mmCIF file as gemmi writes it, N, C-alpha and C atoms, coordinates in Angstrom:
data_model
loop_
_atom_site.group_PDB
_atom_site.id
_atom_site.type_symbol
_atom_site.label_atom_id
_atom_site.label_alt_id
_atom_site.label_comp_id
_atom_site.label_asym_id
_atom_site.label_entity_id
_atom_site.label_seq_id
_atom_site.pdbx_PDB_ins_code
_atom_site.Cartn_x
_atom_site.Cartn_y
_atom_site.Cartn_z
_atom_site.occupancy
_atom_site.B_iso_or_equiv
_atom_site.pdbx_formal_charge
_atom_site.auth_seq_id
_atom_site.auth_asym_id
_atom_site.pdbx_PDB_model_num
ATOM 1 N N . MET Axp A 1 ? -14.789 6.375 -23.533 1 0 ? 1 A 1
ATOM 2 C CA . MET Axp A 1 ? -13.57 5.907 -22.903 1 0 ? 1 A 1
ATOM 3 C C . MET Axp A 1 ? -12.67 7.083 -22.546 1 0 ? 1 A 1
ATOM 4 N N . GLU Axp A 2 ? -12.55 8.036 -23.443 1 0 ? 2 A 1
ATOM 5 C CA . GLU Axp A 2 ? -11.703 9.2 -23.19 1 0 ? 2 A 1
ATOM 6 C C . GLU Axp A 2 ? -12.22 10.016 -22.005 1 0 ? 2 A 1
ATOM 7 N N . THR Axp A 3 ? -13.54 10.105 -21.871 1 0 ? 3 A 1
ATOM 8 C CA . THR Axp A 3 ? -14.118 10.837 -20.747 1 0 ? 3 A 1
ATOM 9 C C . THR Axp A 3 ? -13.723 10.182 -19.428 1 0 ? 3 A 1
ATOM 10 N N . PHE Axp A 4 ? -13.732 8.868 -19.367 1 0 ? 4 A 1
ATOM 11 C CA . PHE Axp A 4 ? -13.329 8.156 -18.159 1 0 ? 4 A 1
ATOM 12 C C . PHE Axp A 4 ? -11.885 8.481 -17.795 1 0 ? 4 A 1
ATOM 13 N N . ARG Axp A 5 ? -11.003 8.48 -18.777 1 0 ? 5 A 1
ATOM 14 C CA . ARG Axp A 5 ? -9.592 8.788 -18.518 1 0 ? 5 A 1
ATOM 15 C C . ARG Axp A 5 ? -9.425 10.205 -17.99 1 0 ? 5 A 1
ATOM 16 N N . ASN Axp A 6 ? -10.12 11.149 -18.592 1 0 ? 6 A 1
ATOM 17 C CA . ASN Axp A 6 ? -10.021 12.536 -18.13 1 0 ? 6 A 1
ATOM 18 C C . ASN Axp A 6 ? -10.561 12.677 -16.713 1 0 ? 6 A 1
ATOM 19 N N . ASN Axp A 7 ? -11.685 12.035 -16.419 1 0 ? 7 A 1
ATOM 20 C CA . ASN Axp A 7 ? -12.249 12.093 -15.07 1 0 ? 7 A 1
ATOM 21 C C . ASN Axp A 7 ? -11.321 11.428 -14.059 1 0 ? 7 A 1
ATOM 22 N N . ASN Axp A 8 ? -10.712 10.329 -14.46 1 0 ? 8 A 1
ATOM 23 C CA . ASN Axp A 8 ? -9.801 9.615 -13.571 1 0 ? 8 A 1
ATOM 24 C C . ASN Axp A 8 ? -8.602 10.491 -13.216 1 0 ? 8 A 1
ATOM 25 N N . ARG Axp A 9 ? -8.06 11.217 -14.206 1 0 ? 9 A 1
ATOM 26 C CA . ARG Axp A 9 ? -6.937 12.116 -13.948 1 0 ? 9 A 1
ATOM 27 C C . ARG Axp A 9 ? -7.356 13.248 -13.021 1 0 ? 9 A 1
ATOM 28 N N . ARG Axp A 10 ? -8.542 13.784 -13.257 1 0 ? 10 A 1
ATOM 29 C CA . ARG Axp A 10 ? -9.039 14.869 -12.416 1 0 ? 10 A 1
ATOM 30 C C . ARG Axp A 10 ? -9.262 14.376 -10.993 1 0 ? 10 A 1
ATOM 31 N N . ASN Axp A 11 ? -9.805 13.16 -10.84 1 0 ? 11 A 1
ATOM 32 C CA . ASN Axp A 11 ? -10.022 12.597 -9.51 1 0 ? 11 A 1
ATOM 33 C C . ASN Axp A 11 ? -8.707 12.408 -8.762 1 0 ? 11 A 1
ATOM 34 N N . LYS Axp A 12 ? -7.661 11.998 -9.468 1 0 ? 12 A 1
ATOM 35 C CA . LYS Axp A 12 ? -6.355 11.849 -8.826 1 0 ? 12 A 1
ATOM 36 C C . LYS Axp A 12 ? -5.839 13.205 -8.363 1 0 ? 12 A 1
ATOM 37 N N . LYS Axp A 13 ? -6.001 14.228 -9.194 1 0 ? 13 A 1
ATOM 38 C CA . LYS Axp A 13 ? -5.561 15.565 -8.805 1 0 ? 13 A 1
ATOM 39 C C . LYS Axp A 13 ? -6.341 16.041 -7.586 1 0 ? 13 A 1
ATOM 40 N N . ASP Axp A 14 ? -7.65 15.805 -7.566 1 0 ? 14 A 1
ATOM 41 C CA . ASP Axp A 14 ? -8.468 16.186 -6.412 1 0 ? 14 A 1
ATOM 42 C C . ASP Axp A 14 ? -8.029 15.432 -5.17 1 0 ? 14 A 1
ATOM 43 N N . PHE Axp A 15 ? -7.737 14.151 -5.332 1 0 ? 15 A 1
ATOM 44 C CA . PHE Axp A 15 ? -7.295 13.33 -4.218 1 0 ? 15 A 1
ATOM 45 C C . PHE Axp A 15 ? -5.974 13.853 -3.667 1 0 ? 15 A 1
ATOM 46 N N . TYR Axp A 16 ? -5.019 14.133 -4.552 1 0 ? 16 A 1
ATOM 47 C CA . TYR Axp A 16 ? -3.725 14.646 -4.101 1 0 ? 16 A 1
ATOM 48 C C . TYR Axp A 16 ? -3.878 16.011 -3.433 1 0 ? 16 A 1
ATOM 49 N N . ALA Axp A 17 ? -4.8 16.831 -3.926 1 0 ? 17 A 1
ATOM 50 C CA . ALA Axp A 17 ? -5.06 18.131 -3.299 1 0 ? 17 A 1
ATOM 51 C C . ALA Axp A 17 ? -5.619 17.946 -1.89 1 0 ? 17 A 1
ATOM 52 N N . ALA Axp A 18 ? -6.5 16.973 -1.708 1 0 ? 18 A 1
ATOM 53 C CA . ALA Axp A 18 ? -7.059 16.692 -0.383 1 0 ? 18 A 1
ATOM 54 C C . ALA Axp A 18 ? -5.969 16.216 0.563 1 0 ? 18 A 1
ATOM 55 N N . ILE Axp A 19 ? -5.084 15.385 0.081 1 0 ? 19 A 1
ATOM 56 C CA . ILE Axp A 19 ? -3.972 14.892 0.891 1 0 ? 19 A 1
ATOM 57 C C . ILE Axp A 19 ? -3.087 16.057 1.329 1 0 ? 19 A 1
ATOM 58 N N . GLU Axp A 20 ? -2.772 16.942 0.395 1 0 ? 20 A 1
ATOM 59 C CA . GLU Axp A 20 ? -1.939 18.097 0.726 1 0 ? 20 A 1
ATOM 60 C C . GLU Axp A 20 ? -2.619 18.974 1.771 1 0 ? 20 A 1
ATOM 61 N N . GLY Axp A 21 ? -3.944 19.111 1.673 1 0 ? 21 A 1
ATOM 62 C CA . GLY Axp A 21 ? -4.682 19.894 2.651 1 0 ? 21 A 1
ATOM 63 C C . GLY Axp A 21 ? -4.585 19.303 4.039 1 0 ? 21 A 1
ATOM 64 N N . LEU Axp A 22 ? -4.698 17.991 4.135 1 0 ? 22 A 1
ATOM 65 C CA . LEU Axp A 22 ? -4.548 17.324 5.431 1 0 ? 22 A 1
ATOM 66 C C . LEU Axp A 22 ? -3.143 17.514 5.987 1 0 ? 22 A 1
ATOM 67 N N . LEU Axp A 23 ? -2.176 17.418 5.127 1 0 ? 23 A 1
ATOM 68 C CA . LEU Axp A 23 ? -0.788 17.558 5.556 1 0 ? 23 A 1
ATOM 69 C C . LEU Axp A 23 ? -0.549 18.942 6.145 1 0 ? 23 A 1
ATOM 70 N N . VAL Axp A 24 ? -1.129 19.955 5.549 1 0 ? 24 A 1
ATOM 71 C CA . VAL Axp A 24 ? -0.94 21.326 6.018 1 0 ? 24 A 1
ATOM 72 C C . VAL Axp A 24 ? -1.745 21.587 7.287 1 0 ? 24 A 1
ATOM 73 N N . ASN Axp A 25 ? -2.979 21.116 7.343 1 0 ? 25 A 1
ATOM 74 C CA . ASN Axp A 25 ? -3.883 21.469 8.435 1 0 ? 25 A 1
ATOM 75 C C . ASN Axp A 25 ? -3.721 20.641 9.704 1 0 ? 25 A 1
ATOM 76 N N . ASN Axp A 26 ? -3.346 19.384 9.586 1 0 ? 26 A 1
ATOM 77 C CA . ASN Axp A 26 ? -3.219 18.544 10.774 1 0 ? 26 A 1
ATOM 78 C C . ASN Axp A 26 ? -2.149 17.487 10.536 1 0 ? 26 A 1
ATOM 79 N N . LYS Axp A 27 ? -0.91 17.93 10.61 1 0 ? 27 A 1
ATOM 80 C CA . LYS Axp A 27 ? 0.222 17.063 10.302 1 0 ? 27 A 1
ATOM 81 C C . LYS Axp A 27 ? 0.26 15.819 11.192 1 0 ? 27 A 1
ATOM 82 N N . SER Axp A 28 ? -0.014 15.979 12.463 1 0 ? 28 A 1
ATOM 83 C CA . SER Axp A 28 ? 0.03 14.851 13.392 1 0 ? 28 A 1
ATOM 84 C C . SER Axp A 28 ? -0.971 13.766 12.991 1 0 ? 28 A 1
ATOM 85 N N . MET Axp A 29 ? -2.204 14.162 12.732 1 0 ? 29 A 1
ATOM 86 C CA . MET Axp A 29 ? -3.224 13.186 12.345 1 0 ? 29 A 1
ATOM 87 C C . MET Axp A 29 ? -2.897 12.57 10.989 1 0 ? 29 A 1
ATOM 88 N N . PHE Axp A 30 ? -2.477 13.406 10.059 1 0 ? 30 A 1
ATOM 89 C CA . PHE Axp A 30 ? -2.145 12.915 8.724 1 0 ? 30 A 1
ATOM 90 C C . PHE Axp A 30 ? -1.054 11.851 8.806 1 0 ? 30 A 1
ATOM 91 N N . PHE Axp A 31 ? 0.041 12.155 9.513 1 0 ? 31 A 1
ATOM 92 C CA . PHE Axp A 31 ? 1.148 11.213 9.586 1 0 ? 31 A 1
ATOM 93 C C . PHE Axp A 31 ? 0.767 9.949 10.356 1 0 ? 31 A 1
ATOM 94 N N . THR Axp A 32 ? -0.069 10.077 11.37 1 0 ? 32 A 1
ATOM 95 C CA . THR Axp A 32 ? -0.502 8.898 12.127 1 0 ? 32 A 1
ATOM 96 C C . THR Axp A 32 ? -1.316 7.96 11.244 1 0 ? 32 A 1
ATOM 97 N N . VAL Axp A 33 ? -2.287 8.524 10.531 1 0 ? 33 A 1
ATOM 98 C CA . VAL Axp A 33 ? -3.13 7.707 9.646 1 0 ? 33 A 1
ATOM 99 C C . VAL Axp A 33 ? -2.297 7.117 8.511 1 0 ? 33 A 1
ATOM 100 N N . LEU Axp A 34 ? -1.45 7.93 7.913 1 0 ? 34 A 1
ATOM 101 C CA . LEU Axp A 34 ? -0.624 7.461 6.805 1 0 ? 34 A 1
ATOM 102 C C . LEU Axp A 34 ? 0.347 6.378 7.262 1 0 ? 34 A 1
ATOM 103 N N . TYR Axp A 35 ? 0.989 6.576 8.398 1 0 ? 35 A 1
ATOM 104 C CA . TYR Axp A 35 ? 1.925 5.578 8.912 1 0 ? 35 A 1
ATOM 105 C C . TYR Axp A 35 ? 1.216 4.24 9.139 1 0 ? 35 A 1
ATOM 106 N N . ASN Axp A 36 ? 0.061 4.291 9.795 1 0 ? 36 A 1
ATOM 107 C CA . ASN Axp A 36 ? -0.681 3.054 10.06 1 0 ? 36 A 1
ATOM 108 C C . ASN Axp A 36 ? -1.078 2.353 8.769 1 0 ? 36 A 1
ATOM 109 N N . ALA Axp A 37 ? -1.519 3.117 7.782 1 0 ? 37 A 1
ATOM 110 C CA . ALA Axp A 37 ? -1.897 2.523 6.492 1 0 ? 37 A 1
ATOM 111 C C . ALA Axp A 37 ? -0.684 1.911 5.797 1 0 ? 37 A 1
ATOM 112 N N . MET Axp A 38 ? 0.443 2.603 5.849 1 0 ? 38 A 1
ATOM 113 C CA . MET Axp A 38 ? 1.664 2.104 5.206 1 0 ? 38 A 1
ATOM 114 C C . MET Axp A 38 ? 2.148 0.808 5.851 1 0 ? 38 A 1
ATOM 115 N N . MET Axp A 39 ? 2.043 0.722 7.15 1 0 ? 39 A 1
ATOM 116 C CA . MET Axp A 39 ? 2.503 -0.483 7.845 1 0 ? 39 A 1
ATOM 117 C C . MET Axp A 39 ? 1.53 -1.643 7.643 1 0 ? 39 A 1
ATOM 118 N N . GLU Axp A 40 ? 0.258 -1.321 7.511 1 0 ? 40 A 1
ATOM 119 C CA . GLU Axp A 40 ? -0.761 -2.353 7.302 1 0 ? 40 A 1
ATOM 120 C C . GLU Axp A 40 ? -0.73 -2.899 5.867 1 0 ? 40 A 1
ATOM 121 N N . HIS Axp A 41 ? -0.449 -2.012 4.902 1 0 ? 41 A 1
ATOM 122 C CA . HIS Axp A 41 ? -0.47 -2.387 3.481 1 0 ? 41 A 1
ATOM 123 C C . HIS Axp A 41 ? 0.746 -1.812 2.761 1 0 ? 41 A 1
ATOM 124 N N . PRO Axp A 42 ? 1.938 -2.294 3.047 1 0 ? 42 A 1
ATOM 125 C CA . PRO Axp A 42 ? 3.139 -1.712 2.428 1 0 ? 42 A 1
ATOM 126 C C . PRO Axp A 42 ? 3.161 -1.834 0.9 1 0 ? 42 A 1
ATOM 127 N N . ALA Axp A 43 ? 2.513 -2.832 0.354 1 0 ? 43 A 1
ATOM 128 C CA . ALA Axp A 43 ? 2.508 -2.992 -1.104 1 0 ? 43 A 1
ATOM 129 C C . ALA Axp A 43 ? 1.842 -1.799 -1.798 1 0 ? 43 A 1
ATOM 130 N N . TYR Axp A 44 ? 0.861 -1.193 -1.151 1 0 ? 44 A 1
ATOM 131 C CA . TYR Axp A 44 ? 0.213 -0.021 -1.742 1 0 ? 44 A 1
ATOM 132 C C . TYR Axp A 44 ? 1.215 1.113 -1.929 1 0 ? 44 A 1
ATOM 133 N N . VAL Axp A 45 ? 2.119 1.251 -0.992 1 0 ? 45 A 1
ATOM 134 C CA . VAL Axp A 45 ? 3.136 2.299 -1.102 1 0 ? 45 A 1
ATOM 135 C C . VAL Axp A 45 ? 4.162 1.916 -2.151 1 0 ? 45 A 1
ATOM 136 N N . LEU Axp A 46 ? 4.627 0.704 -2.067 1 0 ? 46 A 1
ATOM 137 C CA . LEU Axp A 46 ? 5.697 0.265 -2.96 1 0 ? 46 A 1
ATOM 138 C C . LEU Axp A 46 ? 5.273 0.238 -4.419 1 0 ? 46 A 1
ATOM 139 N N . LEU Axp A 47 ? 4.032 -0.158 -4.676 1 0 ? 47 A 1
ATOM 140 C CA . LEU Axp A 47 ? 3.599 -0.364 -6.054 1 0 ? 47 A 1
ATOM 141 C C . LEU Axp A 47 ? 2.672 0.728 -6.59 1 0 ? 47 A 1
ATOM 142 N N . SER Axp A 48 ? 2.403 1.753 -5.79 1 0 ? 48 A 1
ATOM 143 C CA . SER Axp A 48 ? 1.489 2.809 -6.253 1 0 ? 48 A 1
ATOM 144 C C . SER Axp A 48 ? 2.095 3.569 -7.427 1 0 ? 48 A 1
ATOM 145 N N . ASP Axp A 49 ? 1.225 4.253 -8.162 1 0 ? 49 A 1
ATOM 146 C CA . ASP Axp A 49 ? 1.697 5.006 -9.319 1 0 ? 49 A 1
ATOM 147 C C . ASP Axp A 49 ? 2.13 6.425 -8.956 1 0 ? 49 A 1
ATOM 148 N N . MET Axp A 50 ? 2.176 6.738 -7.676 1 0 ? 50 A 1
ATOM 149 C CA . MET Axp A 50 ? 2.679 8.047 -7.25 1 0 ? 50 A 1
ATOM 150 C C . MET Axp A 50 ? 4.149 8.145 -7.645 1 0 ? 50 A 1
ATOM 151 N N . PRO Axp A 51 ? 4.567 9.288 -8.155 1 0 ? 51 A 1
ATOM 152 C CA . PRO Axp A 51 ? 5.983 9.426 -8.528 1 0 ? 51 A 1
ATOM 153 C C . PRO Axp A 51 ? 6.905 9.139 -7.34 1 0 ? 51 A 1
ATOM 154 N N . LYS Axp A 52 ? 7.973 8.433 -7.632 1 0 ? 52 A 1
ATOM 155 C CA . LYS Axp A 52 ? 8.921 8.017 -6.601 1 0 ? 52 A 1
ATOM 156 C C . LYS Axp A 52 ? 9.461 9.213 -5.818 1 0 ? 52 A 1
ATOM 157 N N . GLU Axp A 53 ? 9.711 10.312 -6.507 1 0 ? 53 A 1
ATOM 158 C CA . GLU Axp A 53 ? 10.233 11.499 -5.837 1 0 ? 53 A 1
ATOM 159 C C . GLU Axp A 53 ? 9.246 12.012 -4.796 1 0 ? 53 A 1
ATOM 160 N N . ARG Axp A 54 ? 7.954 11.96 -5.112 1 0 ? 54 A 1
ATOM 161 C CA . ARG Axp A 54 ? 6.934 12.418 -4.171 1 0 ? 54 A 1
ATOM 162 C C . ARG Axp A 54 ? 6.846 11.481 -2.96 1 0 ? 54 A 1
ATOM 163 N N . LYS Axp A 55 ? 6.983 10.177 -3.218 1 0 ? 55 A 1
ATOM 164 C CA . LYS Axp A 55 ? 7.007 9.217 -2.103 1 0 ? 55 A 1
ATOM 165 C C . LYS Axp A 55 ? 8.139 9.568 -1.145 1 0 ? 55 A 1
ATOM 166 N N . PHE Axp A 56 ? 9.314 9.864 -1.717 1 0 ? 56 A 1
ATOM 167 C CA . PHE Axp A 56 ? 10.459 10.185 -0.879 1 0 ? 56 A 1
ATOM 168 C C . PHE Axp A 56 ? 10.25 11.487 -0.119 1 0 ? 56 A 1
ATOM 169 N N . GLU Axp A 57 ? 9.635 12.468 -0.752 1 0 ? 57 A 1
ATOM 170 C CA . GLU Axp A 57 ? 9.35 13.729 -0.057 1 0 ? 57 A 1
ATOM 171 C C . GLU Axp A 57 ? 8.459 13.484 1.16 1 0 ? 57 A 1
ATOM 172 N N . ILE Axp A 58 ? 7.417 12.699 0.968 1 0 ? 58 A 1
ATOM 173 C CA . ILE Axp A 58 ? 6.496 12.41 2.067 1 0 ? 58 A 1
ATOM 174 C C . ILE Axp A 58 ? 7.204 11.603 3.155 1 0 ? 58 A 1
ATOM 175 N N . LEU Axp A 59 ? 7.986 10.598 2.754 1 0 ? 59 A 1
ATOM 176 C CA . LEU Axp A 59 ? 8.723 9.802 3.742 1 0 ? 59 A 1
ATOM 177 C C . LEU Axp A 59 ? 9.715 10.665 4.526 1 0 ? 59 A 1
ATOM 178 N N . GLU Axp A 60 ? 10.38 11.583 3.851 1 0 ? 60 A 1
ATOM 179 C CA . GLU Axp A 60 ? 11.312 12.479 4.546 1 0 ? 60 A 1
ATOM 180 C C . GLU Axp A 60 ? 10.576 13.372 5.533 1 0 ? 60 A 1
ATOM 181 N N . ASP Axp A 61 ? 9.424 13.897 5.125 1 0 ? 61 A 1
ATOM 182 C CA . ASP Axp A 61 ? 8.614 14.711 6.041 1 0 ? 61 A 1
ATOM 183 C C . ASP Axp A 61 ? 8.194 13.89 7.258 1 0 ? 61 A 1
ATOM 184 N N . MET Axp A 62 ? 7.798 12.643 7.007 1 0 ? 62 A 1
ATOM 185 C CA . MET Axp A 62 ? 7.399 11.769 8.107 1 0 ? 62 A 1
ATOM 186 C C . MET Axp A 62 ? 8.578 11.465 9.028 1 0 ? 62 A 1
ATOM 187 N N . LEU Axp A 63 ? 9.743 11.225 8.449 1 0 ? 63 A 1
ATOM 188 C CA . LEU Axp A 63 ? 10.933 10.956 9.256 1 0 ? 63 A 1
ATOM 189 C C . LEU Axp A 63 ? 11.272 12.15 10.147 1 0 ? 63 A 1
ATOM 190 N N . GLU Axp A 64 ? 11.216 13.339 9.581 1 0 ? 64 A 1
ATOM 191 C CA . GLU Axp A 64 ? 11.484 14.546 10.378 1 0 ? 64 A 1
ATOM 192 C C . GLU Axp A 64 ? 10.472 14.682 11.509 1 0 ? 64 A 1
ATOM 193 N N . TYR Axp A 65 ? 9.206 14.45 11.197 1 0 ? 65 A 1
ATOM 194 C CA . TYR Axp A 65 ? 8.165 14.57 12.209 1 0 ? 65 A 1
ATOM 195 C C . TYR Axp A 65 ? 8.376 13.55 13.332 1 0 ? 65 A 1
ATOM 196 N N . TYR Axp A 66 ? 8.56 12.281 12.975 1 0 ? 66 A 1
ATOM 197 C CA . TYR Axp A 66 ? 8.695 11.25 13.999 1 0 ? 66 A 1
ATOM 198 C C . TYR Axp A 66 ? 10.005 11.373 14.775 1 0 ? 66 A 1
ATOM 199 N N . GLU Axp A 67 ? 11.04 11.88 14.135 1 0 ? 67 A 1
ATOM 200 C CA . GLU Axp A 67 ? 12.278 12.137 14.863 1 0 ? 67 A 1
ATOM 201 C C . GLU Axp A 67 ? 12.046 13.236 15.908 1 0 ? 67 A 1
ATOM 202 N N . SER Axp A 68 ? 11.307 14.274 15.547 1 0 ? 68 A 1
ATOM 203 C CA . SER Axp A 68 ? 11.021 15.347 16.51 1 0 ? 68 A 1
ATOM 204 C C . SER Axp A 68 ? 10.147 14.848 17.659 1 0 ? 68 A 1
ATOM 205 N N . GLN Axp A 69 ? 9.362 13.797 17.413 1 0 ? 69 A 1
ATOM 206 C CA . GLN Axp A 69 ? 8.523 13.186 18.445 1 0 ? 69 A 1
ATOM 207 C C . GLN Axp A 69 ? 9.261 12.092 19.215 1 0 ? 69 A 1
ATOM 208 N N . GLU Axp A 70 ? 10.52 11.847 18.821 1 0 ? 70 A 1
ATOM 209 C CA . GLU Axp A 70 ? 11.359 10.799 19.398 1 0 ? 70 A 1
ATOM 210 C C . GLU Axp A 70 ? 10.734 9.412 19.254 1 0 ? 70 A 1
ATOM 211 N N . SER Axp A 71 ? 10.062 9.191 18.125 1 0 ? 71 A 1
ATOM 212 C CA . SER Axp A 71 ? 9.469 7.885 17.798 1 0 ? 71 A 1
ATOM 213 C C . SER Axp A 71 ? 10.435 7.148 16.868 1 0 ? 71 A 1
ATOM 214 N N . TYR Axp A 72 ? 11.533 6.708 17.449 1 0 ? 72 A 1
ATOM 215 C CA . TYR Axp A 72 ? 12.618 6.153 16.642 1 0 ? 72 A 1
ATOM 216 C C . TYR Axp A 72 ? 12.283 4.805 16.012 1 0 ? 72 A 1
ATOM 217 N N . GLU Axp A 73 ? 11.385 4.032 16.63 1 0 ? 73 A 1
ATOM 218 C CA . GLU Axp A 73 ? 10.986 2.765 16.011 1 0 ? 73 A 1
ATOM 219 C C . GLU Axp A 73 ? 10.243 3.027 14.702 1 0 ? 73 A 1
ATOM 220 N N . LYS Axp A 74 ? 9.412 4.056 14.715 1 0 ? 74 A 1
ATOM 221 C CA . LYS Axp A 74 ? 8.699 4.41 13.484 1 0 ? 74 A 1
ATOM 222 C C . LYS Axp A 74 ? 9.685 4.901 12.437 1 0 ? 74 A 1
ATOM 223 N N . CYS Axp A 75 ? 10.68 5.669 12.857 1 0 ? 75 A 1
ATOM 224 C CA . CYS Axp A 75 ? 11.699 6.133 11.916 1 0 ? 75 A 1
ATOM 225 C C . CYS Axp A 75 ? 12.404 4.952 11.255 1 0 ? 75 A 1
ATOM 226 N N . ALA Axp A 76 ? 12.743 3.954 12.047 1 0 ? 76 A 1
ATOM 227 C CA . ALA Axp A 76 ? 13.438 2.771 11.507 1 0 ? 76 A 1
ATOM 228 C C . ALA Axp A 76 ? 12.579 2.066 10.458 1 0 ? 76 A 1
ATOM 229 N N . LYS Axp A 77 ? 11.293 1.944 10.739 1 0 ? 77 A 1
ATOM 230 C CA . LYS Axp A 77 ? 10.394 1.286 9.773 1 0 ? 77 A 1
ATOM 231 C C . LYS Axp A 77 ? 10.234 2.12 8.512 1 0 ? 77 A 1
ATOM 232 N N . LEU Axp A 78 ? 10.206 3.433 8.654 1 0 ? 78 A 1
ATOM 233 C CA . LEU Axp A 78 ? 10.097 4.298 7.48 1 0 ? 78 A 1
ATOM 234 C C . LEU Axp A 78 ? 11.362 4.239 6.63 1 0 ? 78 A 1
ATOM 235 N N . ILE Axp A 79 ? 12.504 4.129 7.265 1 0 ? 79 A 1
ATOM 236 C CA . ILE Axp A 79 ? 13.762 3.992 6.519 1 0 ? 79 A 1
ATOM 237 C C . ILE Axp A 79 ? 13.762 2.682 5.739 1 0 ? 79 A 1
ATOM 238 N N . LYS Axp A 80 ? 13.274 1.606 6.355 1 0 ? 80 A 1
ATOM 239 C CA . LYS Axp A 80 ? 13.172 0.324 5.64 1 0 ? 80 A 1
ATOM 240 C C . LYS Axp A 80 ? 12.229 0.438 4.445 1 0 ? 80 A 1
ATOM 241 N N . MET Axp A 81 ? 11.125 1.179 4.622 1 0 ? 81 A 1
ATOM 242 C CA . MET Axp A 81 ? 10.182 1.392 3.519 1 0 ? 81 A 1
ATOM 243 C C . MET Axp A 81 ? 10.879 2.138 2.386 1 0 ? 81 A 1
ATOM 244 N N . LYS Axp A 82 ? 11.639 3.152 2.738 1 0 ? 82 A 1
ATOM 245 C CA . LYS Axp A 82 ? 12.365 3.936 1.735 1 0 ? 82 A 1
ATOM 246 C C . LYS Axp A 82 ? 13.361 3.053 0.977 1 0 ? 82 A 1
ATOM 247 N N . GLN Axp A 83 ? 14.053 2.196 1.689 1 0 ? 83 A 1
ATOM 248 C CA . GLN Axp A 83 ? 14.998 1.278 1.042 1 0 ? 83 A 1
ATOM 249 C C . GLN Axp A 83 ? 14.274 0.302 0.123 1 0 ? 83 A 1
ATOM 250 N N . SER Axp A 84 ? 13.102 -0.144 0.528 1 0 ? 84 A 1
ATOM 251 C CA . SER Axp A 84 ? 12.319 -1.063 -0.307 1 0 ? 84 A 1
ATOM 252 C C . SER Axp A 84 ? 11.882 -0.39 -1.602 1 0 ? 84 A 1
ATOM 253 N N . ILE Axp A 85 ? 11.51 0.872 -1.514 1 0 ? 85 A 1
ATOM 254 C CA . ILE Axp A 85 ? 11.138 1.62 -2.721 1 0 ? 85 A 1
ATOM 255 C C . ILE Axp A 85 ? 12.325 1.695 -3.664 1 0 ? 85 A 1
ATOM 256 N N . ASN Axp A 86 ? 13.498 1.922 -3.124 1 0 ? 86 A 1
ATOM 257 C CA . ASN Axp A 86 ? 14.712 1.969 -3.948 1 0 ? 86 A 1
ATOM 258 C C . ASN Axp A 86 ? 14.974 0.637 -4.637 1 0 ? 86 A 1
ATOM 259 N N . LEU Axp A 87 ? 14.699 -0.466 -3.969 1 0 ? 87 A 1
ATOM 260 C CA . LEU Axp A 87 ? 14.962 -1.784 -4.544 1 0 ? 87 A 1
ATOM 261 C C . LEU Axp A 87 ? 14.071 -2.086 -5.731 1 0 ? 87 A 1
ATOM 262 N N . ILE Axp A 88 ? 12.901 -1.487 -5.774 1 0 ? 88 A 1
ATOM 263 C CA . ILE Axp A 88 ? 11.98 -1.749 -6.875 1 0 ? 88 A 1
ATOM 264 C C . ILE Axp A 88 ? 12.457 -1.099 -8.165 1 0 ? 88 A 1
ATOM 265 N N . ASP Axp A 89 ? 13.145 0.029 -8.072 1 0 ? 89 A 1
ATOM 266 C CA . ASP Axp A 89 ? 13.627 0.757 -9.242 1 0 ? 89 A 1
ATOM 267 C C . ASP Axp A 89 ? 15.104 0.472 -9.433 1 0 ? 89 A 1
ATOM 268 N N . PRO Axp A 90 ? 15.469 -0.257 -10.496 1 0 ? 90 A 1
ATOM 269 C CA . PRO Axp A 90 ? 16.879 -0.614 -10.706 1 0 ? 90 A 1
ATOM 270 C C . PRO Axp A 90 ? 17.81 0.603 -10.777 1 0 ? 90 A 1
ATOM 271 N N . GLU Axp A 91 ? 17.292 1.746 -11.244 1 0 ? 91 A 1
ATOM 272 C CA . GLU Axp A 91 ? 18.12 2.947 -11.345 1 0 ? 91 A 1
ATOM 273 C C . GLU Axp A 91 ? 18.473 3.517 -9.982 1 0 ? 91 A 1
ATOM 274 N N . GLN Axp A 92 ? 17.677 3.204 -8.957 1 0 ? 92 A 1
ATOM 275 C CA . GLN Axp A 92 ? 17.874 3.749 -7.64 1 0 ? 92 A 1
ATOM 276 C C . GLN Axp A 92 ? 18.717 2.852 -6.737 1 0 ? 92 A 1
ATOM 277 N N . LYS Axp A 93 ? 19.054 1.651 -7.155 1 0 ? 93 A 1
ATOM 278 C CA . LYS Axp A 93 ? 19.76 0.709 -6.286 1 0 ? 93 A 1
ATOM 279 C C . LYS Axp A 93 ? 21.067 1.276 -5.739 1 0 ? 93 A 1
ATOM 280 N N . SER Axp A 94 ? 21.733 2.097 -6.502 1 0 ? 94 A 1
ATOM 281 C CA . SER Axp A 94 ? 23.029 2.61 -6.069 1 0 ? 94 A 1
ATOM 282 C C . SER Axp A 94 ? 22.875 3.628 -4.945 1 0 ? 94 A 1
ATOM 283 N N . ASN Axp A 95 ? 21.671 4.133 -4.677 1 0 ? 95 A 1
ATOM 284 C CA . ASN Axp A 95 ? 21.472 5.148 -3.648 1 0 ? 95 A 1
ATOM 285 C C . ASN Axp A 95 ? 21.086 4.569 -2.294 1 0 ? 95 A 1
ATOM 286 N N . ILE Axp A 96 ? 21.01 3.274 -2.14 1 0 ? 96 A 1
ATOM 287 C CA . ILE Axp A 96 ? 20.593 2.674 -0.881 1 0 ? 96 A 1
ATOM 288 C C . ILE Axp A 96 ? 21.671 2.871 0.161 1 0 ? 96 A 1
ATOM 289 N N . CYS Axp A 97 ? 21.266 3.331 1.344 1 0 ? 97 A 1
ATOM 290 C CA . CYS Axp A 97 ? 22.215 3.577 2.442 1 0 ? 97 A 1
ATOM 291 C C . CYS Axp A 97 ? 22.693 2.277 3.048 1 0 ? 97 A 1
């Protein structure tokens, strides 16, 4: 059982490393795929075990990217996603814009 837990943690680290690599090497493709996945399955974003701070970092990066592309509809949807994440954590409710 302990081996499974250790492998699972290592797999998550490998997965996050792969994600970071995509973000650095092809930001446009990464954000396009990620945006489509987030809109198709928002619960995965809202309920994932990724730290909330990291979710916000990625959402902020996406907002900056889509704003530079003048994709304001996507920005609006990402802002709603960010607000939804805040609603899930009672400690964050006071930070909602």
